[in-house]
Structure formats: structure tokens, C-alpha cells
N, C-alpha and C positions, 0 to 999 in steps of 0.2 A: 175193374177197381180203379184204374187210372182216371176214367171218365168221371168218377164220383168225387175226385179230388182235383178239380181244375187248377191250373197254375202251380201245382205242387211239383217240386223237383224231387222225384222219388229216387232214393239211393238203394233201398232194399225192401223186399216184400217177403214175409214169412207167414206161416199158418201154424197155430199150436193145437189144432183140433177143435177149437171153439171160436177163435178170433184171428183176424188178420193183423199182423204187426207191420206197419209201414214206417220206415225211417225216411224222413225228409231232410233237406239240406241245412236247415237252420232253426233255431229257437223262434225267430221272428215268423218263419213260415208256419210253424206249429200254431202260434198265437193268432195269426191272421187268416188261416185257411177257412174257407167257406165251402163246406162240402155240398155237393148236389145230393140232398137227402132222398130225393125221388129215385135217382139211379142207385144210390147206396142201399135203399130199402129192398131192392131186388137182388142183392148179392146174398147168396146162400151161406150165411154165417151169423153168429150171434152178434158180433160187433167188430169194429175196426179201430185199432189203436194207432194213432199217429204220434210219432216221437222224433226227438232229436237230442243231441247233446245240448247242454246249457251254456250260454255265453253271458248269462245275467251277472251283472256286477252288484246287484242288490243283495243277493244271497248266494251261497256256494252250493247251488244245485248241480248235481251230476248230469241229470237229464230232465227233459220236460215232455209232457204228453197231453193228449186229449183222447176221449173215448166216445165213439159214436155207435149207436145201436138202433137205428130206425126200424129195422126189420123186427126188433123185439119191442117196439113201441116207445123207445127212449132215443130221442134225437141226439142228445148229448148228456152223458152222465157227469155230474159235478166232480166226483172223486171215486175212482174205481179200484177197489182192493184186488180183485181178480186180475185186472190188467197189470197191476204192479207185480203180481206173482209171475207174469210172463216177462215184464220189463226188467226185473231184477237179474235173472240169469243172462238175458240178452246183453244188457249194459255191463254187467259184471264181467262177462267174457271180453267185451270190447275195451273196457277201461282197466281191467286187471284189479278190480276191487271186490271185496266181500260186503262192505257196508257203504251205502249210498243214500243220497237224499234226492228224491224226485219231486217235481212239482207238476200237478195236473192243472193245465191252464184253461179251465172252463171259466164261465162267467163268475161262479162262486170261488173256484180255485181251491187248492189244498196241497199241503206238503205231505209226503209219505216217506217215512224212513224205511229202508229196505235192507235186510240182513240175510245174506246167503248162508245157510247152515246145512251143509251136505246136500241132500235131495229136497230140502225144505226151504221155503222163503218166509222169513218173519217180517211182518209189517208193523209199523208204529206210526202214531200221529194223533191228531185231535179228531174226534168224531162228532157228528151232529145227530142227535136223537130225532127220528122222524115218526116213531111209533112206539108206544108202550103197550104191553098186554100181559096176559097171564094165560098159561096153558093149563087146562084141567083135564083130568082123565075121565 
């Protein structure tokens, strides 16, 4: 895993059964990281979440993240709800908060509101429609 994230100062690595969660030292590190996607694609996992607390003065984000899933055919996902379902409890415990604002720092980027509600995580934010369809029986 470390070899797929060159120059990253890794503070923590966890696994939620689907994805690895990797906490790095800073928001700038999250934004500037250039993963080795060839190495990363050989890791037996759906995806890798890279995250840090936020130090951004532009907005009051609690944490920032990026999500890479080259083994699933997605080098980097723009905004990942399932990753925030993992990030919510992780940062909620560390920050002592039940409501947080996260920013996924992909090229497109996006804000995700996270609310911890017992054993559930509620997410909110703006969505981008990429497909419309109708299911028929």
C-alpha cells in the first residue's frame, strides 16, 4: 500500500471490509498526492481512501479526502458517498463531532455533509446526474 502512495506521510491505515482508509499528514498532501495506479491496481481491495483533517481557510471543512479504485476500473472517483460512510465515523470519533463537512479533493471536487445517526451515516450535498432511465418489469 505504501508503495502506491509515494511521498505520502502515512499516519494511519485501516480496512473497512471494502476499502483501505489511509490518513496522511496534511490537506496539502491529500491534494497533491500522485498515486502509482499500476501498483495500486494490484492491491486486493475495491478502493483506497486518502484523507486528512482540513486546514483550509476558504471553507470550514472538517476533513478532506480522495478516492482511488483502479482495480475496479476507476482511477479516481470525483465524489464518493460510500467512502464518506466510512470517513464519517472515523473523523467523528477523532474530532468528537456528529455533524461534519467533508471535501473530496478530486479534479471536479465536491462537498459532502455527514451526519452520524446511531449506526447509520446520513449524507447530503449536491449531486450530478450522469444517467437517467426507467426500470420496467
